[in-house]
C-alpha positions as a LaTeX table, in Angstrom:
\begin{tabular}{lrrr}
\hline
Residue & $x$ (\AA) & $y$ (\AA) & $z$ (\AA) \\
\hline
Met1 & 0.00 & 0.00 & 0.00 \\
Arg2 & 2.79 & 2.41 & 0.87 \\
Arg3 & 4.45 & 1.61 & $-2.38$ \\
Thr4 & 1.28 & 2.38 & $-4.30$ \\
Met5 & 0.85 & 5.70 & $-2.51$ \\
Leu6 & 4.46 & 6.58 & $-3.17$ \\
Lys7 & 3.99 & 5.81 & $-6.86$ \\
Ala8 & 0.89 & 8.02 & $-6.90$ \\
Val9 & 2.49 & 10.89 & $-4.97$ \\
Leu10 & 5.86 & 10.83 & $-6.79$ \\
Pro11 & 4.54 & 12.28 & $-10.07$ \\
Leu12 & 2.76 & 15.03 & $-8.13$ \\
Leu13 & 5.99 & 15.90 & $-6.29$ \\
Leu14 & 7.93 & 16.00 & $-9.58$ \\
Ile15 & 5.29 & 18.19 & $-11.23$ \\
Thr16 & 5.31 & 20.54 & $-8.23$ \\
Ala17 & 9.11 & 20.74 & $-8.28$ \\
Met18 & 9.11 & 21.46 & $-12.02$ \\
Leu19 & 6.50 & 24.18 & $-11.62$ \\
Ala20 & 8.37 & 25.76 & $-8.73$ \\
Ala21 & 11.74 & 25.82 & $-10.50$ \\
Pro22 & 10.74 & 27.95 & $-13.52$ \\
Ser23 & 8.90 & 30.38 & $-11.31$ \\
Cys24 & 12.16 & 31.15 & $-9.52$ \\
Ile25 & 13.93 & 31.73 & $-12.83$ \\
Phe26 & 11.27 & 33.98 & $-14.31$ \\
Asp27 & 10.19 & 35.87 & $-11.21$ \\
Pro28 & 11.43 & 39.44 & $-11.22$ \\
Lys29 & 14.48 & 39.91 & $-9.07$ \\
Glu30 & 14.19 & 41.84 & $-5.90$ \\
Glu31 & 14.63 & 45.54 & $-6.42$ \\
Arg32 & 18.08 & 46.78 & $-5.60$ \\
Ile33 & 18.24 & 48.79 & $-2.47$ \\
Pro34 & 19.47 & 52.28 & $-3.34$ \\
Pro35 & 22.80 & 53.23 & $-1.84$ \\
Pro36 & 22.53 & 55.07 & 1.46 \\
Val37 & 22.21 & 58.82 & 1.27 \\
Ile38 & 25.53 & 60.45 & 2.04 \\
Glu39 & 25.28 & 63.18 & 4.61 \\
Ile40 & 27.59 & 65.86 & 3.29 \\
Pro41 & 29.10 & 67.93 & 6.12 \\
Trp42 & 28.38 & 71.35 & 4.57 \\
Pro43 & 30.22 & 74.03 & 6.58 \\
Asp44 & 28.29 & 76.75 & 8.38 \\
Met45 & 30.29 & 79.45 & 6.53 \\
Thr46 & 31.41 & 81.24 & 9.72 \\
Asp47 & 35.10 & 80.66 & 8.94 \\
Arg48 & 36.79 & 82.01 & 5.81 \\
Asp49 & 38.15 & 78.51 & 5.06 \\
Asp50 & 34.53 & 77.25 & 4.99 \\
Val51 & 34.24 & 78.89 & 1.58 \\
Ile52 & 37.03 & 76.70 & 0.19 \\
Arg53 & 35.68 & 73.59 & 1.93 \\
Thr54 & 32.27 & 74.16 & 0.34 \\
Val55 & 33.74 & 74.51 & $-3.15$ \\
Val56 & 35.76 & 71.29 & $-2.71$ \\
Leu57 & 32.75 & 69.40 & $-1.26$ \\
Gly58 & 30.62 & 70.43 & $-4.25$ \\
Tyr59 & 33.25 & 69.04 & $-6.61$ \\
Thr60 & 33.63 & 65.91 & $-4.46$ \\
Tyr61 & 29.88 & 65.16 & $-4.58$ \\
Pro62 & 28.85 & 66.69 & $-7.94$ \\
Lys63 & 25.89 & 64.34 & $-8.43$ \\
Asp64 & 24.34 & 65.23 & $-5.07$ \\
Ala65 & 21.27 & 67.41 & $-5.54$ \\
Glu66 & 22.51 & 69.89 & $-2.92$ \\
Ser67 & 25.93 & 70.52 & $-4.46$ \\
Ser68 & 24.78 & 72.87 & $-7.20$ \\
Ala69 & 22.55 & 74.86 & $-4.84$ \\
Gln70 & 25.28 & 75.08 & $-2.19$ \\
Tyr71 & 27.77 & 76.30 & $-4.79$ \\
Glu72 & 25.44 & 78.98 & $-6.14$ \\
Ala73 & 24.54 & 80.17 & $-2.62$ \\
Leu74 & 28.26 & 80.49 & $-1.92$ \\
Leu75 & 28.71 & 83.24 & $-4.54$ \\
His76 & 28.38 & 86.94 & $-3.73$ \\
Ser77 & 25.98 & 88.85 & $-5.99$ \\
Leu78 & 29.00 & 90.64 & $-7.56$ \\
Tyr79 & 31.13 & 87.49 & $-7.81$ \\
Phe80 & 33.32 & 86.87 & $-10.85$ \\
Phe81 & 35.99 & 84.37 & $-11.89$ \\
Gly82 & 39.12 & 85.92 & $-13.42$ \\
Leu83 & 40.69 & 83.72 & $-16.09$ \\
Ala84 & 44.44 & 83.16 & $-16.15$ \\
Pro85 & 46.48 & 84.84 & $-18.85$ \\
Gly86 & 46.56 & 82.47 & $-21.81$ \\
Asp87 & 43.09 & 81.04 & $-21.01$ \\
Phe88 & 41.35 & 83.54 & $-23.26$ \\
Glu89 & 41.92 & 84.98 & $-26.72$ \\
Pro90 & 42.96 & 88.63 & $-27.12$ \\
Gly91 & 39.82 & 90.75 & $-27.24$ \\
Asp92 & 37.70 & 88.11 & $-25.44$ \\
Pro93 & 36.44 & 88.74 & $-21.90$ \\
Asn94 & 38.92 & 87.70 & $-19.22$ \\
Ile95 & 36.25 & 87.00 & $-16.60$ \\
Leu96 & 33.26 & 84.75 & $-16.06$ \\
Thr97 & 30.29 & 86.45 & $-14.44$ \\
Lys98 & 28.45 & 84.76 & $-11.60$ \\
Ala99 & 25.81 & 83.37 & $-14.02$ \\
Gln100 & 28.49 & 82.08 & $-16.41$ \\
Asp101 & 30.48 & 80.50 & $-13.58$ \\
Val102 & 27.36 & 78.73 & $-12.25$ \\
Glu103 & 26.62 & 77.43 & $-15.76$ \\
Val104 & 30.19 & 76.14 & $-16.23$ \\
Thr105 & 30.20 & 74.55 & $-12.76$ \\
Asn106 & 26.88 & 72.77 & $-13.38$ \\
Trp107 & 28.32 & 71.46 & $-16.66$ \\
Leu108 & 31.46 & 70.23 & $-14.85$ \\
Phe109 & 29.21 & 68.50 & $-12.29$ \\
Thr110 & 27.94 & 66.25 & $-15.14$ \\
Ala111 & 31.45 & 64.88 & $-15.81$ \\
Gln112 & 32.23 & 61.19 & $-15.41$ \\
Val113 & 35.45 & 62.03 & $-13.54$ \\
Leu114 & 35.77 & 65.24 & $-11.55$ \\
Glu115 & 38.40 & 66.00 & $-8.96$ \\
Leu116 & 39.38 & 69.29 & $-7.36$ \\
Lys117 & 42.04 & 69.79 & $-4.72$ \\
Ile118 & 42.90 & 73.14 & $-3.19$ \\
Thr119 & 45.96 & 73.14 & $-0.95$ \\
Pro120 & 47.04 & 73.74 & 1.66 \\
Glu121 & 43.83 & 73.23 & 3.61 \\
Lys122 & 44.71 & 76.08 & 5.97 \\
Ala123 & 46.75 & 79.08 & 4.88 \\
Ala124 & 46.99 & 82.73 & 5.86 \\
Trp125 & 44.29 & 85.20 & 4.89 \\
Tyr126 & 45.13 & 88.85 & 4.31 \\
Ala127 & 42.95 & 91.94 & 4.22 \\
Tyr128 & 42.19 & 92.62 & 0.55 \\
Thr129 & 42.93 & 96.30 & $-0.07$ \\
Asn130 & 42.67 & 96.42 & $-3.88$ \\
Asp131 & 39.57 & 97.48 & $-5.74$ \\
Leu132 & 37.32 & 94.95 & $-7.46$ \\
Asp133 & 35.43 & 96.20 & $-10.50$ \\
Gly134 & 36.76 & 99.69 & $-9.71$ \\
Lys135 & 35.26 & 99.73 & $-6.20$ \\
Pro136 & 36.73 & 99.00 & $-2.77$ \\
Cys137 & 35.97 & 95.53 & $-1.47$ \\
Glu138 & 34.70 & 96.20 & 2.06 \\
Asn139 & 35.93 & 93.77 & 4.74 \\
Cys140 & 37.30 & 91.39 & 2.08 \\
Tyr141 & 40.10 & 88.92 & 2.65 \\
Ser142 & 42.25 & 86.96 & 0.22 \\
Thr143 & 44.44 & 83.91 & 0.20 \\
Gln144 & 46.53 & 82.27 & $-2.48$ \\
Arg145 & 46.35 & 78.49 & $-2.85$ \\
Asp146 & 47.58 & 75.86 & $-5.24$ \\
Tyr147 & 44.95 & 73.80 & $-6.99$ \\
Phe148 & 44.63 & 70.67 & $-9.08$ \\
Ile149 & 41.60 & 69.89 & $-11.23$ \\
Gln150 & 40.90 & 66.84 & $-13.38$ \\
Val151 & 37.85 & 66.34 & $-15.62$ \\
Gln152 & 36.70 & 63.62 & $-18.00$ \\
Phe153 & 33.31 & 63.55 & $-19.72$ \\
Asp154 & 31.34 & 60.40 & $-20.58$ \\
Asp155 & 31.56 & 60.90 & $-24.33$ \\
Glu156 & 35.31 & 61.52 & $-24.41$ \\
Ser157 & 38.39 & 59.52 & $-23.63$ \\
Thr158 & 40.43 & 62.69 & $-23.06$ \\
Ile159 & 41.24 & 63.65 & $-19.48$ \\
Tyr160 & 41.69 & 67.38 & $-18.90$ \\
Gln161 & 43.80 & 68.42 & $-15.94$ \\
Ser162 & 45.93 & 71.18 & $-14.57$ \\
Pro163 & 49.63 & 70.50 & $-14.02$ \\
Pro164 & 49.93 & 68.91 & $-10.53$ \\
Gly165 & 51.34 & 71.33 & $-7.95$ \\
Asn166 & 51.82 & 74.03 & $-10.52$ \\
Ala167 & 48.61 & 76.08 & $-10.73$ \\
Ser168 & 47.57 & 78.80 & $-8.28$ \\
Ile169 & 44.44 & 80.75 & $-7.53$ \\
Ser170 & 43.70 & 83.86 & $-5.49$ \\
Ile171 & 40.49 & 83.43 & $-3.50$ \\
Ile172 & 38.73 & 86.54 & $-2.22$ \\
Val173 & 35.95 & 86.30 & 0.34 \\
Ala174 & 33.51 & 88.91 & 1.62 \\
Pro175 & 30.83 & 88.94 & 4.31 \\
Asp176 & 27.55 & 87.39 & 3.17 \\
Glu177 & 25.17 & 90.15 & 2.07 \\
Asn178 & 22.33 & 88.52 & 4.05 \\
Asp179 & 24.29 & 87.57 & 7.19 \\
Ser180 & 27.54 & 89.40 & 7.93 \\
Ser181 & 28.63 & 86.64 & 10.35 \\
Lys182 & 29.10 & 84.33 & 7.35 \\
Trp183 & 31.50 & 84.37 & 4.40 \\
Val184 & 30.92 & 84.03 & 0.65 \\
Leu185 & 33.11 & 84.01 & $-2.45$ \\
Arg186 & 33.57 & 87.53 & $-3.80$ \\
Ala187 & 36.00 & 86.55 & $-6.58$ \\
Met188 & 38.46 & 83.90 & $-7.69$ \\
Leu189 & 41.43 & 84.94 & $-9.81$ \\
Asp190 & 43.15 & 82.08 & $-11.60$ \\
Leu191 & 46.85 & 82.85 & $-11.53$ \\
Gly192 & 47.61 & 79.96 & $-13.87$ \\
Ile193 & 50.70 & 77.84 & $-14.00$ \\
Gly194 & 53.37 & 79.03 & $-11.61$ \\
Gly195 & 51.09 & 81.99 & $-10.81$ \\
Ser196 & 51.94 & 84.64 & $-8.33$ \\
\hline
\end{tabular}
């Protein structure tokens, strides 16, 4: 009797096993769990070096939704980026306005590879006594730092980069127009290779 039951049940077990096996193959795979959200330690902008840290963090996390907004909020309303000699053709403008700089930065944030280093992390700041755009820069401070930038876009195999340890920039900060206890970027002047 047991043998007869086993013979009767065995085909049912085989059919069940065969039905179960394809369902595992064809079932949709579990959805991938998205990577954890990275909490970026955005500085509070109360230290002049916070301005540099914010720029570097934006370039470190270019795909983060906050990076672009943090970068734009970092710029003074009269901000400009001064291009290094040799980075523009004679007769062309030698500066990027705030709007142009934001546009270029957002474009850089789409790169496949993007790296920016500004060194040293801490360096002396000096009262900026020169005029900017023909006007005194009230309570402004400047520092000169070396930088290294590397960029590669998805559709290109070319890697663009500055010469390591050989490019300098003058960074000028001013009090935030909305909160004088905080600092913003008033201007950056690319001094180029071996700049001084």
